[in-house]
N, C-alpha and C positions, 0 to 999 in steps of 0.2 A: 615482568609482564604484570599487567593489571588484572584483577579478577573481572571487573566489569568496568566498561567505559560507556557511560551515557553521553551520546554525542548529538548536539543540537545543531542542525544546519540553519544559519541565520542569514536572511537577506532583507536588509532594511527593516528589521523587526524589534527595533530598540522598545517600543511600547510593549510589545509581548513579553520581552525578557524582563522589563520592569514589573510586569504583572505576575509572571508565573515562575520566574527563576528563584525568588526567595523561598517559596514553598518547596520547590525542588530541592534546593540546598538543605532545607529543614529535614526532609524525608529521605535523604541520601546517606546511608551508613558509611563509615570510613573505609570499607573495603571496596566501595565503588567511587569512581572519579567522573566528575562532570567536565565535558569539553565542549566548547563552542567552536564550531566551524563556520568562518564567515565567508559568504560568497560575494565578497567585494562590496559591501554594503556602502551607501553614500549618505546614510543618516549618522547619527551619533552613537551607534551601537557600540562600537569598539571603545570610544572614550568613556561612555558610561560604564562599561564592563571594567575598564582599567581603574576607574574611580571607586566603583561599589564593590567589585569582586576581583581584586588584584591577583588572588591566589588561584582563580579558575584559568586553566590553560586555554588559550586560543590559537587557532589555526586559521591563518588568513589565506584564502584563495585570491589569485590575482585578477580574476574576473568572475561574473556570475555563470557558473558552469551548469546551473539547473540543479535538480534534486539528485538525480543519478551520478552524474560525474562530480558534483560537488562532494557528495559522500565518499565516492571512491578515492578522491584525491586526499581527502582528510584521513580516512581510515588507513591509507597506506603508511601514515605517519603515526599510528596508534597500535601498540602491542598489547592486546587484551585477550583473555580466554573468551569473553562474551562482549559483544557490542549491544547496546540498546539505541536504536535509531529513533529519537524522540522529536516530534514537532515542537516548535516554540510556543505553540498555542494549546499546550496540554497541561491541565492541573492534575498533579498526582495525588494520591491518597496515602495516609500513613501506611507503613508496611507494604507497600506496593511492590517491592523488590524481593524481599526475603524468600517468600515461598516459591516464586516462579523461578528464581535462579537455583534454588534447592531442588525443584522438579527437573530442571535441565541437568543438574549435577548427577541425579540419581536415574536418568534415562537417556543413555548414551546414543539411542537411535533418534532422539528428537534434536533437531538441528536449529528449529526456529519455533519461537512462541509469540503469542499475541494475548495480552490481558484483555478484560472486558473494557470496551469503549463505550462510555455513556457521553450524553450531550451536556455540554457545559451549561448551556442556556436553559435546557429542559432536562433536569438531572434524573428524572425517573425514566427517561426514555434513552433507547440506544442511539449512538451517533452514527451518521451516514457512512463515514469513511472506513469503518471496519466492524462496528457493532459486535457481535457475538462470533466473530470469525467468518472468513470469506470462502465462496465457492464461484464456480462459473457453470453456465449451461453448455450444451454441446455447440452452440454458435458463438461462444466466447462472451456472452453477457455476464457480468460480475454481479453478484448479490450477496447478501450475508444472512447469517442467523440474526433475525431481529431487524433486518432491512431489505425490503423489496422495492427496487427502483427508488423513488422519493419517499416512500413510505416507511417510517420507523416505527417500531413497536415500543410499547411501555414495557420497562423491565420489571416483570413480576417473578423473577427468578426462574423462568421457563427454560433458560439457556445456562443453568448453572453447573453443568457437568463438564468435566475435562473430556475433550474429544479431538480426533484428528480432523483438520479442515484442509481446504485446498490452498488458501492464500491467507497470509497475515498482513494486516495494514501496516503500511510504511509510517503511519502516524505514531505508532508505538510498537516496533518490532525488536524482539530479541533474537540474536542470531550468534552462533558460535563463530569466533574470529577466524578459525581455521577454515570453516566451510565458506564463509564469506570471500575469502581470498581464492579458495579452490575454484569456486564458481566465476571468478573474474569480477566480482561485484555486481552492481546494477548496471543494466545496459545503458551507456550514455547516449545511444541514439534516441532513447525515448525522452530524454531531457526531464520531463516530469509527467506523472500519471501513468498507472498501470505497470510502472517498472517493478514494483514489489511482486505483482502477480507473476511477471515473467521470471523473476528471481525465484520465486516459490516453485514454479512449475519446473524450472531447471534442477532445483533441489530435489524435487520429487523424482525426476529421472535418475538421479543418484541414489534413490531409496531412502532419502531422508524424510523424517516425519515432521509435519508442520502441526503444531498444537495450539489449541484454544484453551487459555488457563484463566477461569472467571474469578478466582479467589484474589486475584491482582485486578485493581479497578483504577481507571484514570478516566478523566473528563476532557473532551476535546471540543474546542470551539468550532473548527472547520471552516474551510473557505477563507482563511486569513491571508492567503497569498493571492489566489484567484477566487473571486465570488462564484457561487453555484451557477448564476446566470451570467456566463462569460463565453463569448464566442471562441476566445483563445482556449479556454478549457474544453469547449466542445470539440474543437479541432484536435487537441492533444489526445483526448479520449478515444475519438473515432480512429484517428491515425495509429495510435499505439495499440489499440485493440486489434487492428488488423495485423499489424507487425507481430504481436504476440501469437496470433493464430498461425501466421506463415512460418515463424520460427519453430514452433513446438508441436504442431499437429503432425500425426503420422501420415505418410504419403497416401495411404488408402482411404484417408478422410478429408485430405486437404482440399481437393477441387470441389467436392460437393458442398463442404461447409463454406467455402469462399463464394460460391455461386449463391448459395441461400443468403449469405450476409450482403452481397450487393443488393438483392431484393429489399432485406430488412433495413438497410442503410438508406434506400430511397424512400421507403416508407416513413423513416424516422424525419427525413429532410422535408417531406411533405407535411408531416405534422408540425415541424417547427414553423413552416410557412403559414399554415392554417392558424397558428397561434400568434402570428405577427412577429416571430422571432427571426428577422431577416438575416441577422449575423450568424445565427446558428445554422439557418439553412445554407448559407454559403460555406459555412466551415465544414459541413459534411462532405461537400464535393472538393474543397481544398484538401481535406484530410485524405481522401481517396487518391487525389493526384500525387500527394506527398508519399502515400504508401507505396504507390507504383514505382515512383523514383528510388525509394529506399529499400525495397524488398531485395534487390540485387545484393546488398551487403550480407545476406544471409543464405543466399543460394549455395555457395561453396560449402557453407558450414552444414547445410542439410545434406549435401551429398556425402561429406566426409563423416558425419555423425548423424545418421538418419533418426529422427525422433521416433520414440516408440509410445505405446499407449500407456497412460497413467490412470490411476484410480481416483475415485471421489469427484468426478465430473457428473453433473446432473444431466441425464441422457434425453431430456425433453427441452422444448423451448420455454424459457421463463417468461418470455414476451407473451406467448400464448396462454400460458397459465395465469398470468396477471391481468392481462387485458381482456381476454376472451373468456376465461373460466372464472375470473374474479377471485382467484387466489391471492390473498394479500399477506398472509402470514407463512413464514418459513415452516413453521410446525405443521401446516396443513399439506405440505409437499410430501409425497409418498417416499419414504426412506429407501425403498427397493429401487428408485430411479437414480440413485447415486452410486455409480460404479465405474 
């Protein structure tokens, strides 16, 4: 068994491997192994790897299974105490591994860890995909320490404390191998986007702690597979967010929250239309239709294993706080509302 397997899921990302893999190799100690899981790339990723890094293990999936199932199939073939799910557009820093793995070694109740995610292009600012650790509000909207909606904060060491969070970013997520398989991995129905939030929610239902560990720092490009302004990304985010809520909300909260989300999603669609984003407008309605078709996959699961309440959810609307009350900094939110 390996101590740590750093697994990069690649799909037509040869240019990213050329840019970021050399530094990853440089800053990876002997007790950790780098593995590339390829989702049936059609570029020259595999030939480039064979030429330049023939000693790095590659796992080749027969088709593009997406982020979730692509990782599931790869990790079934890797025996390691810890996995690090690492995006191909991440630049790591020196000594990014030692202390975070040591922390997990000495804290048995911590099953998942996320380092500090900073922007590759604006290196003094947090990065959108995970920033200083993730949370959700009562209606399922995700946000981060250091990122509220599209606004990212400058890192002035305001979030340099180790703390428990609600979700860790799939851009760079450390997870115990045993836990990953106990939970059945990432949900393949999600394909991509928010599968890590669902995974962390399920881990919390098992009593597992998810920790933000800021002494480990990585820099994320972000949007390398799907750009931020993408109707496909909008579709996946809205569909998967609804699936996330339907899967994991306790029964006494479910119908009220879903009814509120219908209204909020309509408002979001109108906002897209007013901004001239016709593709995003249509994507919201396509997402809700897809959600209605897919939610039946989880109905039996909900009956057999009724979800229960978990902690660390923001008990107000982050949409209201941000757009109506103009609260744009995570630190300005009342900590008593996280419970």
